[in-house]
C-alpha positions, 0 to 999 in steps of 0.5 A: 500500500502506497501512502498518499502525500498530504496537501500541505502549505507553509505560510508566513504569519506576520502577527507571530513572525513564524511559519505555519504548516497547514493541511487541506482536506474536505469538511465531512457531511456532518459539518455546516461546511460539508464538501468545502475545503478544510484548512487545518493548522498543524504546527509552526516553525521559526524559519522557512528552512526548518518548515521546508526541511520537515515538510518537503512536499508542502507548497510555500505561500498563502492559500485561501480555502474560499469557503462560502456560507451562501447555502445557509438560510436565516437571518442569523447568517446575514453578515 
């Protein structure tokens, strides 16, 4: 059995001045965001070199999951 590579990004965090590792997947059917992209924080690193060395398959740079709430109904979801 061959292990699938994970969908990862390394992104710089201006507020904390470190590099964050994120893993991407899909929200399960039980979620209000079912079927949309899920972005999960995994770990942070002090330098980009450390992050890349530990996660050589990760893309470097910000990635927006582009989630929407358009499918939700009701006034409490009007922003």
